[in-house]
Structure formats: structure tokens, C-alpha cells
N, C-alpha and C positions, 0 to 999 in steps of 0.2 A: 454749118458754123453758125458757131456769135460770139463776136466779138466790138460791143460799145464802148465809144472811147468818149470821155467828156471834162472838157475842158473851159475857166477862164479866159479870159479876153489877149492876157500875158503871154499865158503859153501854147497859142494859137498856134503860134511858129513853130513847134515839136508836135502837133498832133497830125501830119502824115508820113516823120519818121518815129513816130514814135507805133503811130501804127502802121505801119512796114515792117520793123522789128521786131513787133512781136505777132505777125504774121512768119513770118521767117523762124521766128522763135519757137513759137508753141507748135509752127505747123501742127501733123493730124490732130493733136489732143484737142485741136478747140473746136471740132466735129466733135468728143463725149459734151459738150454744156455748153449752157452763156458763162461766156468771158466777160469782163468789165478792166475799164484802166480809166483813173480821173486824175488830171491836173491839173496843179493849182498854182500860180508864185504865187513867188513875194514880191521884193528886189529883189536880193540871191540869190532866190531857193526856189526850185522849182520842186516838187514833189507828186508823185508818180505814185499812184495804190492803184493794186490789179491783185481783183476772186477772182476767182475763180468754184466751178463746179465742189460745191464741195464746200469745206472747213476755207482754202485754199486762201493764203490771206498774203500779198508779197508786200511792203512801200520800198521805196527808195528814196531821198532825200539830195542833190546836186547843186554844188554848191554853186552858186554861175560867175562871180562876180573873185574869186580868189581857184578855179580849176584851170589847168592848162584845157579844157576846151574851150576852145573859138567861136562854135558854129555849130549849130543843130547837127549838120552829119558826125558831127566829132562825138556831139553829147551821144548820138543815136547808138555807136561805135560804141561808146566808155558805157548804155543800158544795155545792149546786146552782150557785152564782155561782165557786167552783175546779174546778170542774170542768165542765160543758157549754164551756170554750174547748176541753177539747181533747176531749169525746166527746159534740158534737151533734148528728151524725154519721156515722158513722165512710165511711171511702170506698171506695170495691167497685168 
């Protein structure tokens, strides 16, 4: 299993929640290659970039100021909802 997460200082508060969300969502797929998640935060936007085996790459931007999301837990739930349709289980 390989999941590497890097972040800048402002996005540190999301790191553990993002790690748990990706492990839950990707599940068994983690064993099929290296996965990388990069978190970057601007004043109002959190950017999440995920790369995986082969050419898998997804990017999400979360507006932290105007979102209904109140804290890291709610944000992680929103991340799960966005990722789950594409990454519930890969087709092998």
C-alpha cells in the first residue's frame, strides 16, 4: 500500500481527514500502485490533486469561504461524496 500526502501549512488541518477519506474510498485499489495526494490552500480555496497508477489524475477545488462546509469533518464528507462515484472500486 502506498499513499503519500503532501500539504502546505494552511492545509495541514485537513491532512489526517483526507488520508482517512482516501483509504476508505480507494480500499483495495491502494495495493495496485502508488497514490499521491497534494493539498494546497489559498485564502479561500483548498485544492486537492490525486494521482494514481497509470495516468489516473483527479483535481478538486473546494471554496472554504462560501461553502456550507463548517469544519474539516464536514469537508471530508464532501470529499467522499465527490470521489466515490469515480473511485468506489476500479474495474479490473
